C-alpha positions, 0 to 999 in steps of 0.5 A, a space after each residue: 606197887 606189885 601187880 600180877 598180870 598175864 599177857 605179853 610182857 614185851 608190850 608192858 611198857 615197863 622201863 625194865 624187863 627181867 630175862 630168865 637165863 642160864 649161865 652157859 650163854 644159851 637163850 634157847 627156850 621160853 622167855 629167854 628165846 623171845 629176848 634173843 629175838 627181840 634184843 640181839 645186842 643184849 644176847 651178844 653181851 649176855 654170851 660175853 658175860 657168860 664166857 668171862 664168868 661175870 655172869 654166874 649164879 648169885 649175880 645179875 647182868 644188865 644191858 640197855 637196848 632200844 631204851 629198855 633196861 634188861 636184867 639177865 637173871 640166872 635161874 639155873 647154872 647149866 642150860 639143861 638143868 632145872 631152875 633152883 629156888 635158891 638161885 632165884 632167891 639170891 638173884 632177887 636179893 641182888 636185883 633189889 639191891 641194884 634197882 635204885 642204880 638202874 634209874 627205872 621206875 617200872 619193872 616187868 618180871 616173868 614167872 621166874 624158873 617156871 615153865 622150862 625151869 620146872 619150879 612151882 609157880 606158887 612157891 616162886 610167887 610167894 618168894 617174889 612177893 616177899 623180896 619185893 614188898 620192902 621196895 614196892 612203894 618206890 617201883 611199879 612191879 608187873 609180875 607176869 603169871 604163867 601162860 602160853 608164851 607169845 612168839 616174838 618176831 626177830 628184830 633183825 634178819 637171822 643169818 644162816 650158815 652152811 650147816 643150815 643148808 646141810 640140814 635142809 638138804 637132809 630134810 628135803 630128802 626125808 619122806 617123813 621129817 620129825 626131829 628124831 628122824 632129822 637127828 638120826 639121818 644126820 647121825 648116819 650121814 656122819 658115819 658115811 663121812 671120813 671126818 664127822 660134820 656134827 658132834 653127837 653125844 648120848 641122849 634120851 633117844 639115842 645119839 643127839 647133836 645139840 647143834 642140830 636143834 640150834 641150826 633148826 631153830 635158826 632156819 625157823 627164824 629165817 623162814 618166819 622173818 621172810 614169810 617162807 614155808 617151803 624148805 626147798 625155796 628157803 634152801 634156794 634163797 639161803 644158798 644165794 646168800 651163803 654161796 661161796 667156793 668153800 660152801 660149794 666144796 663142802 656141800 659137794 663133799 657131803 652130798 653122797 653121805 647125805 643121800 645114802 643116810 636119807 635113803 637108809 632112814 627112809 627104809 625104816 618105817 617107825 621112829 622107834 626102830 630108827 632110835 633102836 638102830 641108831 642107839 646100837 650103832 652109837 654103842 658100836 662106834 663108842 666101844 670100837 669093838 663090842 660083843 653082842 651081850 655087851 651091846 644088850 647090857 649097855 643098851 639096857 643101862 642107857 636109861 630106865 626109859 630105854 630099858 622099859 621101851 626096848 626088849 632084848 629081842 628087838 636089840 638083837 634084831 637091830 644088830 642083825 639088821 645093821 650087819 645085813 645092811 653093812 653098817 656094822 660087821 663082826 671081826 674074827 673074834 665075833 665082836 661087832 665093829 663099824 664096817 670098814 666099807 662104811 664111809 666114803 673115802 
C-alpha cells in the first residue's frame, strides 16, 4: 500500500525511516538534520560510511537504532549541490532491491530531494510511485509530502568545544548579531592573530567559514536541550564543562583579537558595508599585493550578485576606509597589502 500524508515522519510508527543525505558526511539541514538529532549513533555510522566510500551515489546505507531501521538515502553527492533526479532514481532501485532483506513491513519516506535539495515535488512523487508500485502489496509505504518541518529535540546532550566559547565571546561583544556580522567579526579576528583560528573561503557574502555555521548550530542545540536563551549564561555553563588549562590559554590568546574585531565591526553600521569591507580585505589577503584597479576587477568578478549590489565608488570607499583604519596599507609601488601592524605578535 502506498499512502501520501503530511506531518511528523518520526511519529509515523513505521519500522523503517528513509533519511535523505549527501555523500560528504554532513547532516546539516532539513530531514537529515532531524535524523542527526534523534539518532546520533546512526550519524556516526553515516559519517564513517562516507569516509570509507561505502556510501556514494547509487547506493544506500542502513543502520538500526532504537529498534528503527534507518536508510541513509543519497539525493546529492556534495552537500552544497542540489539534488539530482537521477540520484534518486538509482537509490530507489537499490532500496526496492534491498527492502525484503531489511525485515520490515512499513516504510516512511520524506519528500526526496525537495526543499533544500531543490527538486520539483510532483516529478519526484511520480518517480516514487513508479518505483514502489511493483512491491506495494508487500509493504506499507507512508510518503510524506512537503510541509514545514517539525523540529526534533536532541536525544543526547550536545557537546560544545572551545570554538563554541570563542563564538559566544564574539556574539556577546557585538551590538547587533546577525549571521553575517558573526562571520565577519570572526574573519577580522583571524586577521588580528598570528595564526588564524577559523578557515575562511570565498562565498556569496564575502569570506565565509562553514565551521562557524556548524558551531553555531551546536550552540543552538545545547541551548535547546538545556532550555537556555541567554548567551552569557550559556557561555558560563559551557565554560564550566569545557574548562581546562588548554582552553584557558586559548581564550587568553584570542581575547585581544576578539575585542579588537568586535570593536571594528560595531563601528560599521550596515551589513552591506561590512560585507564590502570584508570582501576587499579578503582580496588583499588572497593576492598579498594587489593594485586598486585589480581589487575593483576581482570584486566585480566575484559573482553577478556582487556586481549588481556594489558600485565601483563603494569599492573605492572601502579601500580608503580600510587603509585609514590600519587594516590594509600601500607599499612603495602603490599596491595594497595587509598592514604589517595588523596582528598581535
